[in-house]
C-alpha positions in Angstrom: 0.0 0.0 0.0 1.2 3.5 -0.7 2.2 5.5 2.4 -0.5 7.6 4.0 -0.2 11.3 3.4 -2.8 12.7 5.9 -0.9 13.8 9.0 -3.1 11.9 11.4 -2.9 8.8 9.3 0.9 9.1 9.4 0.7 9.3 13.1 -1.5 6.2 13.2 1.0 4.3 11.1 3.7 5.2 13.6 1.5 4.2 16.5 0.7 0.9 14.8 4.4 0.1 14.6 5.1 1.2 18.2 2.2 -1.0 19.5 3.6 -3.9 17.5 7.1 -3.4 19.0 5.5 -3.4 22.5 3.9 -6.8 21.8 0.4 -5.8 20.8 -1.5 -7.3 17.8 -3.1 -4.4 15.9 -6.5 -5.3 14.3 -9.1 -3.6 12.2 -12.5 -3.2 13.8 -14.0 -5.4 11.0 -11.7 -8.3 11.7 -11.5 -8.6 15.5 -10.1 -11.8 16.9 -9.8 -11.7 20.7 -8.1 -15.1 20.7 -5.3 -14.0 18.4 -3.0 -12.9 21.2 -3.2 -11.8 24.9 -2.7 -8.2 23.9 -5.0 -6.8 21.2 -5.2 -3.2 19.9 -8.4 -2.6 17.8 -8.5 0.4 15.5 -11.7 2.6 15.3 -13.5 0.5 18.0 -17.1 1.5 18.2 -18.5 3.1 21.4 -21.8 4.9 22.2 -20.0 8.3 21.7 -18.4 7.4 18.4 -15.4 5.3 17.3 -12.3 5.4 19.6 -9.0 5.5 17.6 -7.7 2.4 19.5 -9.1 0.3 22.3 -6.6 -2.0 24.1 -7.7 -5.5 25.3 -5.7 -7.8 27.6 -6.8 -11.4 27.8 -10.1 -10.4 26.3 -10.8 -7.6 28.8 -10.9 -3.9 27.7 -8.0 -2.1 29.4 -7.6 1.3 27.8 -8.0 3.7 24.9 -5.5 5.6 22.7 -6.5 8.9 21.1 -4.3 9.5 18.0 -3.3 13.0 16.9 -1.1 14.4 14.2 2.5 15.1 15.1 1.9 18.9 14.8 -0.5 18.6 17.8 2.1 17.1 20.1 2.7 20.4 21.9 -1.0 20.7 22.9 -2.0 17.2 23.9 -3.5 18.5 27.1 -6.4 19.9 25.1 -7.5 16.4 24.0 -7.5 14.8 27.5 -11.3 15.3 27.9 -11.9 13.8 24.5 -9.9 10.6 25.2 -11.5 10.5 28.7 -15.0 10.4 27.1 -14.0 7.3 25.1 -12.6 5.7 28.2 -15.9 6.3 30.0 -18.1 5.3 27.0 -20.0 2.0 26.6 -18.1 -0.3 24.3 -19.7 -2.3 21.5 -19.8 -6.1 21.9 -18.3 -6.1 25.4 -19.7 -5.5 28.9 -17.7 -2.7 30.5 -19.6 -1.3 33.5 -16.8 1.0 34.7 -14.5 3.5 32.8 -11.3 2.0 31.3 -8.3 2.6 33.6 -5.7 3.5 31.0 -6.1 6.6 28.8 -3.4 7.6 26.2 -2.9 10.5 23.9 -0.3 9.8 21.2 1.2 11.3 18.0 3.6 8.6 17.2 6.4 10.9 18.6 4.9 11.7 22.0 2.8 9.4 24.1 1.1 10.5 27.3 -0.6 8.1 29.7 -3.2 8.6 32.5 -4.0 5.8 34.9 -7.5 6.6 36.2 -6.9 4.3 39.2 -4.4 6.8 40.7 -5.6 8.9 43.6 -5.4 12.1 41.5 -5.1 10.9 37.9 -2.5 12.9 35.9 -1.1 12.5 32.4 2.5 11.6 32.2 4.8 11.3 29.2 6.1 7.8 28.6 8.9 6.5 26.4 6.8 3.8 24.7 3.6 1.8 25.1 3.5 -0.7 28.0 3.6 -4.3 27.0 0.4 -6.4 27.4 2.1 -8.4 30.1 2.9 -5.2 32.0 -0.7 -4.0 31.7 -2.0 -7.3 32.9 0.3 -7.2 35.9 -0.8 -3.6 36.7 -4.5 -4.5 36.4 -4.1 -7.6 38.6 -3.1 -5.4 41.5 -5.7 -4.0 43.8 -4.2 -0.5 43.7 -1.6 1.4 41.7 1.9 2.2 43.1 0.8 5.9 43.6 -2.2 4.7 45.6 -0.1 2.2 47.7 2.3 5.0 48.5 -0.6 6.8 50.4 -0.7 3.9 52.9 3.0 3.6 53.9 3.2 2.7 57.6 4.9 5.1 60.0 8.7 4.8 60.1 10.2 2.9 63.0 13.0 5.2 64.2 15.0 2.5 65.9 18.6 2.5 64.8 18.2 5.7 62.8 19.6 9.1 63.4 17.3 12.1 63.7 18.5 13.4 60.3 17.9 10.1 58.7 14.3 9.9 60.1 13.7 13.4 58.9 15.0 12.6 55.4 13.0 9.5 55.0 9.8 11.0 56.4 10.0 14.0 54.1 10.8 11.9 51.1 7.8 9.7 51.6 5.6 12.8 52.1 6.9 14.0 48.7 6.0 10.6 47.2 2.5 10.8 48.7 2.1 14.3 47.2 2.8 12.7 43.9 6.0 14.7 43.2 8.0 12.9 40.6 11.4 14.2 41.9 12.9 14.9 45.3 16.2 16.1 46.5 17.6 14.8 49.9 20.5 16.9 51.0 22.5 15.6 54.0 25.9 16.5 55.5 29.0 14.4 54.9 29.1 11.5 57.3 25.4 11.5 58.1 24.8 8.1 56.5 23.3 9.1 53.1 23.6 5.6 51.6 22.2 3.9 54.6 19.3 6.4 54.5 18.7 5.6 50.8 18.7 1.9 51.4 16.2 2.2 54.2 13.9 4.2 51.8 14.4 1.6 49.1 13.6 -1.2 51.6 10.3 0.5 52.6 9.3 1.0 48.9 9.8 -2.7 48.2 8.2 -4.0 51.3 5.3 -1.6 51.9 4.6 0.0 48.6 5.1 -3.1 46.4 7.6 -1.4 44.1 8.8 -3.8 41.4 12.3 -2.5 40.7 14.4 0.4 42.0 17.3 1.9 40.0 20.2 3.0 42.3 22.2 5.4 40.2 25.8 6.4 41.0 28.5 8.6 39.4 31.4 6.1 39.3 32.2 2.4 39.3 33.9 2.8 42.7 30.7 4.3 44.3 28.7 1.4 42.7 30.9 -1.2 44.4 30.6 0.6 47.7 26.8 0.8 47.4 26.6 -2.9 46.6 28.6 -3.7 49.7 26.2 -1.6 51.8 23.1 -3.3 50.4 24.7 -6.7 51.3 25.4 -5.7 54.9 22.1 -3.8 55.5 20.0 -5.3 58.3 16.5 -3.8 58.6 15.1 -3.0 62.0 12.0 -5.1 61.5 13.5 -8.3 60.1 16.5 -10.6 61.1 17.5 -11.2 57.5 19.8 -9.0 55.5 18.6 -7.0 52.5 20.1 -9.3 49.9 18.4 -12.3 51.6 15.1 -10.6 51.1 15.5 -8.9 47.7 17.7 -9.4 44.6 20.4 -6.8 44.1 22.3 -6.6 40.8 25.2 -4.2 40.0 25.2 -3.8 36.3 28.5 -4.8 34.7 27.2 -5.4 31.2 24.1 -4.7 29.1 22.3 -7.7 30.7 19.6 -6.8 33.3 18.3 -9.9 35.1 14.4 -10.0 35.0 14.2 -10.9 38.7 16.4 -8.0 39.9 14.6 -5.8 42.4 17.4 -3.3 42.9 19.8 -2.4 40.0 22.9 -0.5 40.8 24.3 1.4 37.8 26.6 4.2 36.8 25.2 7.0 34.8 27.5 6.0 32.0 26.3 2.4 32.0 22.7 3.5 32.0 23.3 5.9 29.1 24.9 3.1 27.0 22.0 0.8 27.7 19.5 3.4 26.6 21.5 4.1 23.5 22.2 0.4 22.9 25.9 1.1 22.5 28.9 -0.7 24.0 30.7 0.9 27.0 34.4 1.0 27.8 34.7 0.2 31.5 37.2 3.0 31.9 34.5 5.5 31.2 32.8 4.5 34.5 35.8 5.7 36.5 35.3 9.5 35.7 32.6 11.5 37.3 30.4 13.0 34.5 29.1 15.8 36.7 32.5 17.4 36.8 32.2 18.2 33.1 28.8 19.9 33.4 28.6 23.7 32.8 26.0 25.7 34.8 23.7 27.9 32.8 22.8 31.4 34.1 20.1 33.8 33.0 20.3 37.5 33.2 17.3 39.7 33.9 17.2 40.8 30.3 16.8 37.2 29.2 13.9 36.5 31.6 11.1 36.6 29.1 12.9 34.2 26.8 14.1 32.0 29.7 10.6 31.6 31.0 10.0 28.8 28.4 12.8 26.8 30.0 11.2 23.9 32.0 13.4 24.6 35.0 12.5 28.3 35.0 8.8 27.3 34.7 9.2 25.0 37.7 10.9 27.8 39.7 8.1 30.2 39.0 5.3 27.8 39.8 7.1 26.6 43.0 7.5 30.2 44.2 3.9 31.0 43.3 2.7 28.0 45.3 4.9 28.9 48.3 3.5 32.4 48.4 -0.2 31.5 48.1 -0.7 31.2 51.9 0.8 34.7 52.3 -1.2 36.2 49.5 -4.5 34.5 50.3 -4.3 33.6 54.0 -6.7 31.0 55.4 -7.5 29.5 52.0 -7.9 25.7 51.8 -8.0 25.7 48.0 -6.0 27.5 45.3 -7.9 30.7 44.3 -9.1 30.8 40.7 -5.9 31.7 38.8 -5.3 32.5 35.1 -1.8 32.1 33.7 -0.9 33.9 30.5 1.6 31.9 28.4 3.7 32.7 25.3 2.7 29.8 23.0 0.7 26.6 22.9 3.8 24.6 23.6 4.7 26.9 26.5 1.1 26.6 27.9 1.3 22.7 27.8 4.7 22.8 29.7 3.1 25.1 32.3 0.1 22.9 32.7 2.3 19.8 33.3 4.4 21.7 35.8 1.4 23.1 37.7 -0.1 19.6 38.0 3.2 18.2 39.3 4.1 20.9 41.7 0.6 21.1 43.2 0.4 17.3 43.3 -3.0 17.4 41.4 -4.6 15.6 38.5 -5.7 16.6 35.0 -8.8 18.4 36.1 -6.9 20.8 38.4 -5.3 22.8 35.6 -6.5 23.2 32.0 -5.9 25.2 28.9 -8.3 27.7 27.5 -7.4 28.6 23.9 -8.9 28.9 20.5 -6.6 26.1 19.5 -8.1 23.6 22.0 -9.8 20.5 20.7 -12.3 20.8 23.5 -14.8 23.6 23.1 -13.1 26.5 24.8 -16.5 27.9 25.9 -17.0 24.6 27.8 -13.7 24.8 29.6 -14.4 28.5 30.2 -17.8 27.7 31.7 -16.1 25.1 34.0 -13.5 27.7 35.1 -16.3 30.2 35.8 -18.9 28.0 37.5 -17.3 24.8 38.9 -14.7 24.0 41.5 -12.3 22.6 38.9 -10.2 23.8 37.2 -8.5 25.9 39.8 -5.9 27.2 37.4 -6.4 27.9 33.7 -3.6 28.7 31.2 -4.3 30.7 28.0 -2.4 32.1 25.0 -4.9 33.7 22.8 -8.1 33.8 24.7 -9.6 35.7 27.7 -8.0 39.0 26.5 -11.4 40.7 26.1 -15.0 39.8 25.8 -15.1 37.2 28.6 -16.3 37.3 32.1 -14.9 35.1 34.9 -16.0 36.8 38.1 -14.4 34.3 40.6 -11.0 35.0 39.1 -8.7 36.3 41.9 -5.2 36.0 40.5 -3.4 36.7 37.2 0.0 35.2 36.7 2.0 36.6 33.8 4.5 34.2 32.3 4.9 36.2 29.1 5.7 39.9 28.3 3.2 42.2 26.5 4.3 45.1 24.5 0.9 46.6 23.7 -0.5 48.9 26.4 -4.0 48.3 25.2 -3.7 44.5 25.2 -2.0 44.6 28.6 -5.0 46.6 30.0 -7.4 44.1 28.5 -5.5 41.2 30.1 -5.5 42.9 33.5 -9.2 43.5 33.0 -10.0 39.8 33.3 -9.5 40.2 37.1 -11.5 43.4 37.7 -15.0 41.8 38.0 -16.3 42.0 41.5 -18.4 39.2 43.1 -20.5 38.9 46.3 -19.6 36.4 49.0 -22.3 33.8 48.0 -21.1 33.9 44.4 -17.4 33.5 45.3 -18.0 30.7 47.8 -19.8 28.6 45.2 -16.5 27.9 43.5 -14.1 28.9 46.3 -15.7 27.7 49.5 -12.9 29.0 51.9 -13.1 32.6 50.6 -13.6 34.8 53.7 -16.0 37.1 51.8 -16.8 38.6 48.5 -14.3 39.5 45.8 -13.2 43.1 46.2 -9.7 42.9 44.7 -7.4 40.8 42.6 -3.7 40.0 42.6 -1.2 40.2 39.7 1.9 37.9 39.9 4.5 39.2 37.5 7.1 36.5 36.6 8.7 38.3 33.6 8.7 42.0 34.4 5.5 42.7 32.4 4.4 45.5 34.7 7.7 47.3 34.2 8.4 46.7 30.5 8.0 49.5 28.0 4.5 49.5 26.4 3.4 50.9 23.0 0.1 52.7 22.6 -1.3 50.5 19.8 -4.6 51.4 18.3 -7.5 48.9 18.1 -8.0 47.4 14.6 -11.8 48.1 14.6 -12.2 51.8 15.2 -15.8 51.9 13.9 -17.5 49.2 16.0 -21.0 50.8 15.6 -21.0 50.8 11.8 -22.7 47.8 10.1 -20.5 45.4 8.1 -22.5 46.0 4.9 -22.0 49.7 5.3 -18.3 49.4 5.7 -18.1 47.1 2.7 -20.2 49.5 0.6 -18.1 52.5 1.7 -14.9 50.7 0.5 -16.6 49.6 -2.7 -17.6 53.2 -3.4 -14.0 54.4 -3.0 -13.5 55.1 0.8 -9.8 54.8 1.5 -9.5 56.3 5.0 -7.6 54.3 7.6 -10.5 53.9 10.0 -12.8 52.4 7.4 -10.3 50.0 5.8 -8.9 48.9 9.2 -12.4 48.3 10.7 -13.5 46.3 7.6 -10.3 44.2 7.8 -10.8 43.6 11.5 -14.5 42.7 11.1 -13.6 40.2 8.3 -10.8 38.6 10.3 -13.2 38.1 13.2 -15.9 36.7 10.9 -13.3 34.3 9.3 -12.7 32.6 12.7 -16.4 31.8 12.8 -16.7 30.2 9.4 -16.5 26.5 8.6 -15.4 25.0 5.3 -19.0 24.9 4.0 -19.4 28.6 4.6 -16.1 29.4 2.9 -17.1 27.4 -0.2 -20.4 29.3 -0.4 -18.5 32.6 -0.2 -16.1 31.5 -2.8 -18.9 30.5 -5.1 -20.7 33.8 -4.7 -17.4 35.7 -5.3 -16.6 33.8 -8.5 -14.1 31.5 -7.0 -12.1 34.1 -5.1 -11.7 33.8 -1.3 -9.1 35.8 0.5 -8.5 34.6 4.0 -6.7 36.9 6.5 -4.4 35.4 9.1 -3.1 37.8 11.7 -4.6 40.9 10.1 -4.7 42.5 6.6 -2.0 44.9 5.8 -3.5 46.1 2.5 -6.8 45.7 0.7 -7.4 46.6 -3.0 -11.1 47.2 -3.5 -10.7 46.9 -7.3 -10.6 43.1 -6.7 -7.1 42.7 -8.1 -5.3 41.5 -5.0 -5.2 41.3 -1.3 -2.3 40.7 1.0 -2.3 39.4 4.6 0.2 39.2 7.4 
């Protein structure tokens, strides 16, 4: 068959190959054979809300859905989470599924994001590849997910532990329970860092049911030392040593034993495994961190640097830390709107907000004209419902919208236009009585009588230009503007207002409307993009920018 040319079909071809590499048998919905293999992925599987791009079956049981999107939509996959969620909650044809499917994926063939609905606060996470059918079967056979099991860790027995070790392990487990994917434990020299780490690993294996732990070190020498400490470690609740209870393997080659529960590896060894390249053992003697160069950002680079994931995390972390000071006594995050630079930037902000606040997909959503989900629907949720608490936008909510419960604006982009900046600030100026605010923010002490601007990029101090609105004749009817231009009007206000009105109308047209206009115009249809720079009423040409 010739290669598919449609971008979404190309994405599906890639997804087909990735599923096959992971061990799934990909089938068409007209030739389903549940007995063909333990893991079946059915294309265009019928549901009561329409066909799902893929439905995954393990041992004949529906396990999850995949929503396929073109590669170009990879930077805004958060906007299709509700769509894939609807398929996961739908009634499937030919099978009896009484509960929503646990696994929900959005994929482009380049990026794959997975949400496990069994987690305490389900949140999408990027994964390297699709899980194998055996891995899915193993996950679904357990009564709870790892993140759910982490919520029920027993209290730490401090016997035989120093106070600093107790503090480190307790805070680390609190971080796990808050669903933070990363944590830093900083301890003084000689305080028993390796012993502390092994104690934490022991508790993860014994009480949280962790399947495998990677213990990563800088050099081969440190790996050998860690291996010796694992071999000598005696837990305070068992008379057997660690290596009598669990299998520990220090990686010396590319072979990883399937029954290893702790793998000790150098950074260099792990990198060679991921790259599937041979490794010279001498490379494990040098510390790779000594070759790193630290990046620094000046104040002038702040607006550009704000798209850096580390900088986004720094801003969101600082924002979260300051909320009790800005809004004392609040039990929930006040309704907050974040202004982002691009769709990709907005998606990075959304993922960071969810991680730093330890919340699921519903906590933070995107509101944009580019969203797959109806932006008015998300806007209505933001206005009237408890969730989302935080919304991120690029090109919407600048003017013409009303979100009265909004109490905080966070700028993560600069704005050069004075008029546009005033419109953006205007989103927070609506007042609201106590009853209205408490409907969506129950812990609010009273009505809304002020709002807060959080400036992460210096937008309140940057130089602004006094740009003029495109439509300077809002009260003049469209047909009168068009007639004026046709009769020879060339003044800037008339031409600018007509161009602005047409640009706004274009955003509301579908393909059928455009064909009708093209037919009426004799096959000519000029579509503006960011605004017309010139318009020739003689019908000869039009340019857009």
